[in-house]
LOZAMAR-176379 format. One record per residue: residue in three letters; x negated, y, z negated of N, C-alpha, C in turn. Coordinates in nm, 4 decimals. Example, Ala and Ser with C-alpha at 12.3 -4.5 7.8 and 13.67 -1.06 7.14 Angstrom:
NODE  aa     n.px     n.py     n.pz    ca.px    ca.py    ca.pz     c.px     c.py     c.pz
NODE Ala  -1.3190  -0.5690  -0.7800  -1.2300  -0.4500  -0.7800  -1.3200  -0.3300  -0.7800
NODE Ser  -1.2850  -0.2250  -0.7080  -1.3670  -0.1060  -0.7140  -1.2900   0.0030  -0.7870
//
This chain:
NODE  aa     n.px     n.py     n.pz    ca.px    ca.py    ca.pz     c.px     c.py     c.pz
NODE Met -11.9990  10.6463  -9.5114 -11.9149  10.6633  -9.3952 -11.9294  10.8065  -9.3464
NODE Asn -11.9420  10.8277  -9.2185 -11.9567  10.9608  -9.1634 -11.8242  11.0340  -9.1636
NODE Glu -11.8298  11.1642  -9.1900 -11.7084  11.2444  -9.1898 -11.6688  11.2757  -9.0471
NODE Pro -11.5394  11.2563  -9.0127 -11.4946  11.2918  -8.8782 -11.5154  11.4405  -8.8535
NODE Val -11.5380  11.4750  -8.7291 -11.5608  11.6136  -8.6914 -11.4286  11.6887  -8.6959
NODE Asn -11.4307  11.8088  -8.7505 -11.3105  11.8912  -8.7567 -11.2928  11.9572  -8.6216
NODE Thr -11.1914  11.9110  -8.5457 -11.1741  11.9604  -8.4095 -11.0568  12.0553  -8.3948
NODE Asn -10.9830  12.0818  -8.5005 -10.8634  12.1642  -8.4832 -10.8862  12.3101  -8.5201
NODE Gly -11.0071  12.3465  -8.5599 -11.0368  12.4853  -8.5908 -10.9895  12.5291  -8.7283
NODE Ser -10.9328  12.4422  -8.8065 -10.8838  12.4755  -8.9401 -11.0020  12.5007  -9.0322
NODE Asp -10.9820  12.5907  -9.1293 -11.0868  12.6179  -9.2276 -11.0937  12.5101  -9.3338
NODE Met -10.9875  12.4307  -9.3466 -10.9849  12.3243  -9.4465 -11.0756  12.2104  -9.4006
NODE Pro -11.1605  12.1608  -9.4913 -11.2464  12.0479  -9.4535 -11.1624  11.9279  -9.4090
NODE Gln -11.2177  11.8527  -9.3158 -11.1477  11.7368  -9.2601 -11.1044  11.6386  -9.3686
NODE Trp -11.1918  11.6091  -9.4638 -11.1589  11.5135  -9.5693 -11.0424  11.5625  -9.6543
NODE Glu -11.0344  11.6946  -9.6748 -10.9258  11.7488  -9.7551 -10.7924  11.7388  -9.6809
NODE Arg -10.7931  11.7663  -9.5498 -10.6714  11.7500  -9.4699 -10.6265  11.6051  -9.4738
NODE Phe -10.7234  11.5140  -9.4588 -10.6902  11.3715  -9.4623 -10.6286  11.3335  -9.5960
NODE Met -10.6915  11.3738  -9.7054 -10.6428  11.3367  -9.8379 -10.5031  11.3924  -9.8635
NODE Arg -10.4782  11.5144  -9.8221 -10.3444  11.5712  -9.8418 -10.2394  11.4905  -9.7667
NODE Leu -10.2689  11.4589  -9.6416 -10.1748  11.3808  -9.5612 -10.1609  11.2388  -9.6161
NODE Tyr -10.2733  11.1788  -9.6520 -10.2701  11.0416  -9.7031 -10.1892  11.0343  -9.8330
NODE Leu -10.2170  11.1225  -9.9277 -10.1472  11.1190 -10.0563  -9.9974  11.1466 -10.0404
NODE Ala  -9.9612  11.2305  -9.9444  -9.8193  11.2571  -9.9203  -9.7475  11.1341  -9.8644
NODE Asn  -9.8221  11.0411  -9.8069  -9.7622  10.9230  -9.7437  -9.7999  10.7919  -9.8109
NODE Glu  -9.8760  10.7960  -9.9189  -9.9274  10.6744  -9.9811  -9.8157  10.5818 -10.0297
NODE Arg  -9.7131  10.6356 -10.0911  -9.6041  10.5499 -10.1411  -9.5308  10.4812 -10.0262
NODE Arg  -9.5126  10.5515  -9.9165  -9.4470  10.4909  -9.7997  -9.5334  10.3766  -9.7458
NODE Leu  -9.6631  10.3985  -9.7373  -9.7538  10.2925  -9.6922  -9.7487  10.1735  -9.7871
NODE Tyr  -9.7500  10.2029  -9.9152  -9.7458  10.0973 -10.0155  -9.6176  10.0155 -10.0014
NODE Gly  -9.5050  10.0836  -9.9875  -9.3775  10.0152  -9.9708  -9.3726   9.9321  -9.8443
NODE Phe  -9.4276   9.9866  -9.7373  -9.4316   9.9160  -9.6091  -9.5120   9.7872  -9.6215
NODE Ile  -9.6293   9.7957  -9.6802  -9.7143   9.6769  -9.6937  -9.6507   9.5779  -9.7912
NODE Met  -9.5939   9.6279  -9.9009  -9.5285   9.5388  -9.9975  -9.4146   9.4609  -9.9327
NODE Ala  -9.3461   9.5222  -9.8378  -9.2329   9.4560  -9.7727  -9.2780   9.3386  -9.6854
NODE Met  -9.4046   9.3371  -9.6449  -9.4503   9.2342  -9.5523  -9.5541   9.1381  -9.6090
NODE Val  -9.6023   9.1651  -9.7278  -9.7071   9.0811  -9.7859  -9.6519   9.0133  -9.9110
NODE Pro  -9.6417   8.8804  -9.9084  -9.5809   8.8103 -10.0204  -9.6668   8.8062 -10.1464
NODE Asn  -9.7960   8.8192 -10.1319  -9.8871   8.8096 -10.2448  -9.9212   8.9504 -10.2937
NODE Trp  -9.8644   8.9868 -10.4081  -9.8805   9.1229 -10.4589 -10.0261   9.1595 -10.4840
NODE Ser -10.1074   9.0627 -10.5177 -10.2476   9.0957 -10.5455 -10.3208   9.1388 -10.4190
NODE Asp -10.2695   9.1019 -10.3033 -10.3327   9.1425 -10.1771 -10.2867   9.2805 -10.1309
NODE Val -10.1783   9.3306 -10.1876 -10.1245   9.4592 -10.1443 -10.2249   9.5716 -10.1675
NODE Asp -10.2839   9.5772 -10.2869 -10.3813   9.6836 -10.3170 -10.5012   9.6767 -10.2226
NODE Asp -10.5484   9.5550 -10.1940 -10.6601   9.5405 -10.1001 -10.6225   9.5934  -9.9624
NODE Leu -10.5022   9.5617  -9.9172 -10.4583   9.6089  -9.7860 -10.4410   9.7602  -9.7824
NODE Ile -10.3935   9.8174  -9.8925 -10.3818   9.9635  -9.8998 -10.5203  10.0268  -9.8838
NODE Gln -10.6184   9.9710  -9.9552 -10.7548  10.0249  -9.9470 -10.8130  10.0089  -9.8068
NODE Lys -10.7956   9.8901  -9.7475 -10.8465   9.8682  -9.6123 -10.7789   9.9615  -9.5124
NODE Thr -10.6499   9.9812  -9.5293 -10.5761  10.0719  -9.4406 -10.6305  10.2138  -9.4538
NODE Ala -10.6543  10.2570  -9.5762 -10.7078  10.3929  -9.5985 -10.8453  10.4080  -9.5352
NODE Val -10.9288  10.3051  -9.5456 -11.0630  10.3109  -9.4860 -11.0528  10.3238  -9.3339
NODE Val -10.9656  10.2443  -9.2730 -10.9483  10.2506  -9.1275 -10.8903  10.3865  -9.0870
NODE Met -10.7939  10.4357  -9.1651 -10.7351  10.5661  -9.1338 -10.8416  10.6757  -9.1377
NODE Trp -10.9276  10.6718  -9.2378 -11.0333  10.7723  -9.2480 -11.1295  10.7609  -9.1299
NODE Ala -11.1659  10.6372  -9.0952 -11.2575  10.6162  -8.9831 -11.1978  10.6660  -8.8512
NODE Lys -11.0666  10.6578  -8.8385 -10.9994  10.6976  -8.7142 -10.9348  10.8362  -8.7236
NODE Phe -10.9538  10.9051  -8.8343 -10.8843  11.0320  -8.8541 -10.9204  11.1349  -8.7474
NODE Ser -11.0385  11.1284  -8.6924 -11.0748  11.2228  -8.5865 -10.9906  11.2009  -8.4607
NODE Glu -10.9280  11.0833  -8.4484 -10.8408  11.0541  -8.3346 -10.6972  11.1018  -8.3577
NODE Phe -10.6643  11.1311  -8.4837 -10.5285  11.1779  -8.5150 -10.5101  11.3189  -8.4610
NODE Glu -10.3986  11.3402  -8.3914 -10.3707  11.4718  -8.3335 -10.2898  11.5556  -8.4316
NODE Pro -10.3476  11.6652  -8.4821 -10.2732  11.7516  -8.5746 -10.1417  11.7965  -8.5111
NODE Gly -10.0387  11.8011  -8.5935  -9.9078  11.8412  -8.5443  -9.8200  11.7234  -8.5052
NODE Thr  -9.8810  11.6035  -8.4941  -9.8012  11.4843  -8.4657  -9.7626  11.4198  -8.5977
NODE Asp  -9.6846  11.3135  -8.5902  -9.6310  11.2485  -8.7093  -9.7375  11.1622  -8.7773
NODE Phe  -9.7949  11.2129  -8.8850  -9.8983  11.1397  -8.9575  -9.8433  11.0097  -9.0137
NODE Ser  -9.7211  11.0137  -9.0651  -9.6611  10.8952  -9.1246  -9.6503  10.7816  -9.0235
NODE Ala  -9.6037  10.8105  -8.9037  -9.5922  10.7072  -8.8000  -9.7304  10.6536  -8.7629
NODE Trp  -9.8285  10.7415  -8.7545  -9.9659  10.7016  -8.7220 -10.0207  10.6097  -8.8310
NODE Ala  -9.9990  10.6489  -8.9560 -10.0485  10.5702  -9.0696  -9.9798  10.4337  -9.0759
NODE Leu  -9.8480  10.4306  -9.0532  -9.7748  10.3038  -9.0562  -9.8197  10.2106  -8.9439
NODE Cys  -9.8557  10.2669  -8.8313  -9.9069  10.1858  -8.7203 -10.0386  10.1191  -8.7604
NODE Ile -10.1264  10.1933  -8.8234 -10.2539  10.1367  -8.8695 -10.2270  10.0307  -8.9759
NODE Ala -10.1360  10.0600  -9.0681 -10.1015   9.9631  -9.1729 -10.0457   9.8352  -9.1108
NODE Arg  -9.9657   9.8504  -9.0086  -9.9070   9.7338  -8.9407 -10.0172   9.6429  -8.8869
NODE Tyr -10.1167   9.7017  -8.8234 -10.2262   9.6205  -8.7703 -10.3082   9.5559  -8.8816
NODE Gln -10.3214   9.6242  -8.9941 -10.3918   9.5644  -9.1076 -10.3135   9.4447  -9.1618
NODE Val -10.1812   9.4572  -9.1661 -10.0969   9.3466  -9.2122 -10.1061   9.2297  -9.1141
NODE Leu -10.1018   9.2586  -8.9848 -10.1139   9.1514  -8.8844 -10.2478   9.0796  -8.8976
NODE Asp -10.3543   9.1557  -8.9192 -10.4867   9.0959  -8.9385 -10.4879   9.0097  -9.0651
NODE Tyr -10.4291   9.0606  -9.1713 -10.4183   8.9857  -9.2964 -10.3453   8.8534  -9.2728
NODE Arg -10.2347   8.8586  -9.1998 -10.1550   8.7382  -9.1758 -10.2344   8.6356  -9.0942
NODE Lys -10.3169   8.6825  -9.0027 -10.4014   8.5898  -8.9259 -10.4990   8.5181  -9.0179
NODE Arg -10.5554   8.5932  -9.1133 -10.6523   8.5343  -9.2054 -10.5861   8.4416  -9.3070
NODE Lys -10.4587   8.4599  -9.3314 -10.3866   8.3814  -9.4323 -10.2936   8.2792  -9.3673
NODE Arg -10.3370   8.2170  -9.2629 -10.2529   8.1218  -9.1886 -10.1982   8.0096  -9.2770
NODE Thr -10.2615   7.9828  -9.3891 -10.2169   7.8738  -9.4755 -10.1004   7.9133  -9.5650
NODE Asp -10.0644   8.0413  -9.5683  -9.9510   8.0851  -9.6498  -9.8235   8.0144  -9.6062
NODE Lys  -9.7392   7.9827  -9.7040  -9.6112   7.9204  -9.6730  -9.5133   8.0218  -9.6158
NODE Leu  -9.5218   8.1461  -9.6611  -9.4298   8.2489  -9.6153  -9.4957   8.3288  -9.5035
NODE Arg  -9.4382   8.3211  -9.3852  -9.4903   8.3965  -9.2716  -9.3769   8.4710  -9.2054
NODE Phe  -9.4069   8.5923  -9.1640  -9.3095   8.6695  -9.0889  -9.3459   8.6625  -8.9421
NODE Ser  -9.2456   8.6523  -8.8592  -9.2694   8.6554  -8.7158  -9.3013   8.7990  -8.6754
NODE Ile  -9.3554   8.8136  -8.5561  -9.3851   8.9479  -8.5049  -9.2564   9.0290  -8.4968
NODE Ser  -9.1449   8.9650  -8.4587  -9.0186   9.0393  -8.4489  -8.9731   9.0886  -8.5864
NODE Thr  -8.9978   9.0100  -8.6910  -8.9633   9.0533  -8.8258  -9.0509   9.1712  -8.8669
NODE Ile  -9.1788   9.1616  -8.8396  -9.2698   9.2726  -8.8707  -9.2290   9.3969  -8.7924
NODE Asp  -9.1916   9.3791  -8.6661  -9.1449   9.4923  -8.5850  -9.0203   9.5555  -8.6461
NODE Ala  -8.9278   9.4718  -8.6944  -8.8045   9.5233  -8.7536  -8.8342   9.6021  -8.8808
NODE Ile  -8.9232   9.5497  -8.9648  -8.9617   9.6211  -9.0873  -9.0319   9.7508  -9.0501
NODE Asp  -9.1219   9.7418  -8.9530  -9.1960   9.8586  -8.9051  -9.0992   9.9669  -8.8585
NODE Glu  -9.0031   9.9283  -8.7752  -8.9060  10.0248  -8.7223  -8.8231  10.0866  -8.8343
NODE Arg  -8.7849  10.0036  -8.9301  -8.7037  10.0549  -9.0404  -8.7801  10.1591  -9.1213
NODE Phe  -8.9087  10.1337  -9.1465  -8.9878  10.2295  -9.2239  -9.0119  10.3575  -9.1454
NODE Ile  -9.0386  10.3460  -9.0171  -9.0615  10.4661  -8.9365  -8.9336  10.5479  -8.9284
NODE Asn  -8.8206  10.4808  -8.9084  -8.6933  10.5520  -8.9012  -8.6546  10.6129  -9.0347
NODE Ala  -8.7057  10.5580  -9.1441  -8.6724  10.6100  -9.2765  -8.7189  10.7536  -9.2942
NODE Thr  -8.8225  10.7935  -9.2188  -8.8712  10.9311  -9.2314  -8.7673  11.0314  -9.1837
NODE Ala  -8.6809  10.9879  -9.0916  -8.5787  11.0771  -9.0387  -8.4410  11.0462  -9.0959
NODE Asn  -8.4333  10.9534  -9.1886  -8.3046  10.9091  -9.2416  -8.2403  11.0187  -9.3253
NODE Glu  -8.1159  11.0503  -9.2921  -8.0478  11.1564  -9.3652  -8.0061  11.1147  -9.5055
NODE Asn  -8.0133  10.9859  -9.5385  -7.9774  10.9392  -9.6725  -8.0953  10.9446  -9.7690
NODE Leu  -8.2066  10.9974  -9.7248  -8.3259  11.0008  -9.8085  -8.3012  11.0738  -9.9402
NODE Gln  -8.2325  11.1865  -9.9346  -8.2050  11.2621 -10.0566  -8.1161  11.1811 -10.1512
NODE Gln  -8.0183  11.1103 -10.0965  -7.9308  11.0285 -10.1798  -8.0105  10.9175 -10.2477
NODE Arg  -8.1058  10.8587 -10.1759  -8.1890  10.7546 -10.2354  -8.2776  10.8108 -10.3455
NODE Arg  -8.3279  10.9318 -10.3248  -8.4097  10.9948 -10.4293  -8.3275  11.0182 -10.5554
NODE Glu  -8.2048  11.0657 -10.5366  -8.1171  11.0875 -10.6518  -8.0880  10.9554 -10.7221
NODE Ala  -8.0629  10.8517 -10.6446  -8.0356  10.7198 -10.7025  -8.1571  10.6709 -10.7809
NODE Leu  -8.2752  10.6888 -10.7245  -8.3963  10.6453 -10.7940  -8.4142  10.7218 -10.9245
NODE Gln  -8.3943  10.8525 -10.9214  -8.4070  10.9325 -11.0435  -8.3061  10.8862 -11.1486
NODE His  -8.1836  10.8609 -11.1057  -8.0792  10.8118 -11.1954  -8.1215  10.6798 -11.2591
NODE Cys  -8.1716  10.5890 -11.1776  -8.2070  10.4551 -11.2258  -8.3345  10.4560 -11.3097
NODE Leu  -8.4296  10.5405 -11.2742  -8.5504  10.5521 -11.3566  -8.5138  10.6000 -11.4972
NODE Ala  -8.4187  10.6909 -11.5051  -8.3758  10.7438 -11.6356  -8.3083  10.6362 -11.7207
NODE Arg  -8.2576  10.5314 -11.6581  -8.1886  10.4246 -11.7311  -8.2826  10.3134 -11.7768
NODE Leu  -8.4080  10.3176 -11.7361  -8.5044  10.2155 -11.7786  -8.5320  10.2288 -11.9281
NODE Thr  -8.5751  10.1188 -11.9875  -8.6178  10.1262 -12.1267  -8.7441  10.2117 -12.1317
NODE Pro  -8.7737  10.2712 -12.2459  -8.8961  10.3524 -12.2553  -9.0220  10.2738 -12.2169
NODE Ala  -9.0299  10.1474 -12.2554  -9.1488  10.0674 -12.2225  -9.1595  10.0450 -12.0725
NODE Asp  -9.0471  10.0156 -12.0064  -9.0483   9.9947 -11.8613  -9.0804  10.1246 -11.7890
NODE Arg  -9.0256  10.2340 -11.8357  -9.0519  10.3643 -11.7725  -9.1999  10.4005 -11.7868
NODE Lys  -9.2567  10.3735 -11.9039  -9.3981  10.4025 -11.9255  -9.4836  10.3210 -11.8282
NODE Leu  -9.4493  10.1932 -11.8113  -9.5252  10.1082 -11.7198  -9.5162  10.1602 -11.5764
NODE Ile  -9.3965  10.1993 -11.5337  -9.3795  10.2552 -11.3988  -9.4602  10.3843 -11.3850
NODE Asp  -9.4532  10.4696 -11.4856  -9.5298  10.5947 -11.4817  -9.6797  10.5678 -11.4719
NODE Leu  -9.7281  10.4720 -11.5497  -9.8710  10.4385 -11.5458  -9.9105  10.3835 -11.4092
NODE Arg  -9.8280  10.2935 -11.3560  -9.8629  10.2259 -11.2307  -9.8642  10.3206 -11.1114
NODE Tyr  -9.7742  10.4182 -11.1085  -9.7616  10.5039 -10.9912  -9.8243  10.6409 -11.0083
NODE Arg  -9.9158  10.6526 -11.1028  -9.9951  10.7750 -11.1110 -10.0937  10.7766 -10.9950
NODE Pro -10.1320  10.8962 -10.9508 -10.2340  10.9002 -10.8444 -10.3605  10.8281 -10.8914
NODE Asp -10.4201  10.7526 -10.8042 -10.5438  10.6777 -10.8281 -10.5270  10.5580 -10.9214
NODE Ala -10.4053  10.5289 -10.9670 -10.3846  10.4117 -11.0536 -10.3843  10.2852 -10.9685
NODE Thr -10.4413  10.1807 -11.0227 -10.4367  10.0495 -10.9595 -10.3807   9.9529 -11.0624
NODE Ile -10.3373   9.8393 -11.0161 -10.2853   9.7397 -11.1082 -10.3947   9.6982 -11.2066
NODE Arg -10.5172   9.6941 -11.1577 -10.6306   9.6576 -11.2429 -10.6527   9.7628 -11.3521
NODE Ser -10.6481   9.8900 -11.3155 -10.6708   9.9945 -11.4158 -10.5597   9.9954 -11.5213
NODE Val -10.4365   9.9699 -11.4789 -10.3252   9.9653 -11.5740 -10.3392   9.8442 -11.6655
NODE Ser -10.3790   9.7297 -11.6088 -10.3944   9.6089 -11.6919 -10.5042   9.6288 -11.7960
NODE Glu -10.6136   9.6934 -11.7562 -10.7217   9.7191 -11.8517 -10.6761   9.8173 -11.9598
NODE Tyr -10.6035   9.9202 -11.9189 -10.5547  10.0207 -12.0138 -10.4603   9.9584 -12.1160
NODE Leu -10.3710   9.8709 -12.0699 -10.2727   9.8090 -12.1582 -10.3230   9.6812 -12.2257
NODE Gly -10.4359   9.6283 -12.1779 -10.4880   9.5041 -12.2332 -10.4023   9.3841 -12.1969
NODE Arg -10.3435   9.3873 -12.0790 -10.2586   9.2782 -12.0310 -10.3184   9.2218 -11.9034
NODE Ser -10.2819   9.0986 -11.8714 -10.3334   9.0376 -11.7492 -10.2653   9.0981 -11.6272
NODE Ile -10.3372   9.0965 -11.5170 -10.2824   9.1465 -11.3911 -10.1585   9.0654 -11.3534
NODE His -10.1666   8.9348 -11.3704 -10.0547   8.8473 -11.3356  -9.9291   8.8844 -11.4142
NODE Ser  -9.9436   8.9082 -11.5443  -9.8256   8.9439 -11.6253  -9.7692   9.0784 -11.5826
NODE Leu  -9.8571   9.1731 -11.5456  -9.8087   9.3036 -11.4991  -9.7314   9.2904 -11.3691
NODE Tyr  -9.7805   9.2073 -11.2777  -9.7071   9.1873 -11.1531  -9.5686   9.1302 -11.1806
NODE Lys  -9.5600   9.0378 -11.2738  -9.4293   8.9799 -11.3077  -9.3357   9.0872 -11.3636
NODE Val  -9.3855   9.1673 -11.4567  -9.3029   9.2705 -11.5180  -9.2641   9.3757 -11.4137
NODE Leu  -9.3599   9.4181 -11.3318  -9.3302   9.5174 -11.2289  -9.2293   9.4633 -11.1281
NODE Asn  -9.2409   9.3369 -11.0936  -9.1456   9.2765 -11.0014  -9.0051   9.2806 -11.0617
NODE Arg  -8.9930   9.2490 -11.1916  -8.8639   9.2538 -11.2586  -8.8089   9.3966 -11.2604
NODE Ile  -8.8943   9.4937 -11.2898  -8.8509   9.6329 -11.2943  -8.8090   9.6798 -11.1549
NODE His  -8.8877   9.6455 -11.0540  -8.8527   9.6843 -10.9166  -8.7173   9.6264 -10.8771
NODE Glu  -8.6942   9.5009 -10.9114  -8.5655   9.4371 -10.8799  -8.4524   9.5077 -10.9546
NODE Gln  -8.4754   9.5407 -11.0800  -8.3757   9.6114 -11.1605  -8.3449   9.7477 -11.0978
NODE Leu  -8.4484   9.8194 -11.0562  -8.4288   9.9496 -10.9922  -8.3522   9.9360 -10.8610
NODE Leu  -8.3879   9.8364 -10.7827  -8.3205   9.8143 -10.6547  -8.1709   9.7887 -10.6755
NODE Gln  -8.1382   9.6996 -10.7690  -7.9976   9.6687 -10.7955  -7.9234   9.7917 -10.8479
NODE Cys  -7.9850   9.8656 -10.9370  -7.9249   9.9875 -10.9909  -7.9012  10.0895 -10.8787
NODE Met  -7.9999  10.1070 -10.7908  -7.9863  10.2031 -10.6822  -7.8740  10.1621 -10.5867
NODE Arg  -7.8641  10.0330 -10.5582  -7.7559   9.9866 -10.4704  -7.6196  10.0172 -10.5328
NODE Arg  -7.6055   9.9897 -10.6627  -7.4793  10.0178 -10.7303  -7.4501  10.1683 -10.7297
NODE Tyr  -7.5501  10.2476 -10.7616  -7.5339  10.3928 -10.7667  -7.4929  10.4478 -10.6305
NODE Met  -7.5613  10.4038 -10.5266  -7.5310  10.4541 -10.3925  -7.3930  10.4071 -10.3458
NODE Ala  -7.3523  10.2874 -10.3849  -7.2198  10.2390 -10.3484  -7.1118  10.3255 -10.4142
NODE Thr  -7.1346  10.3667 -10.5392  -7.0347  10.4507 -10.6058  -7.0335  10.5902 -10.5458
NODE Gln  -7.1471  10.6378 -10.4974  -7.1533  10.7700 -10.4352  -7.0800  10.7727 -10.3025
NODE Glu  -7.0816  10.6617 -10.2289  -7.0131  10.6545 -10.1003  -6.8620  10.6569 -10.1187
NODE Val  -6.8141  10.6045 -10.2319  -6.6710  10.6011 -10.2596  -6.6198  10.7415 -10.2898
NODE Leu  -6.7024  10.8213 -10.3566  -6.6597  10.9565 -10.3989  -6.6405  11.0507 -10.2842
//
């Protein structure tokens, strides 16, 4: 793939600027795609395809604008393309549902409750069992994939998705409870 031309006059190589911006937003992209794709095994593929498209179009990104919104827009189109290819899926979201999820994720960047959610997540991560915490740590390391974690642990990808789904649900419920108690205080 050809490297986009560096047009902003920065001394930092274009690929390095892209990687810094991409890595700072990767979890948000992952969460956005996970919210709209029912098949967890397709999420990693969509993340990779989104990153490839973002890199190919990075020369069109205007420095100083909202990279996160730009990236989520590209991810949205990748999800829409995925949904077209998966017409046989039983679970389908309407365009209005995708728009609502899209808007919620974009607005989350400016959400003043972000710090409270981070605190809730830290609180809930600390309450996980050591085995669950280790799995979360392994899965969300930079460059980790579900496949690499399954090979490292000697477990099937399917079983890891089940366990991760249970842990994610546990974290979500814990965070909701934690945030509800914080609002009362």
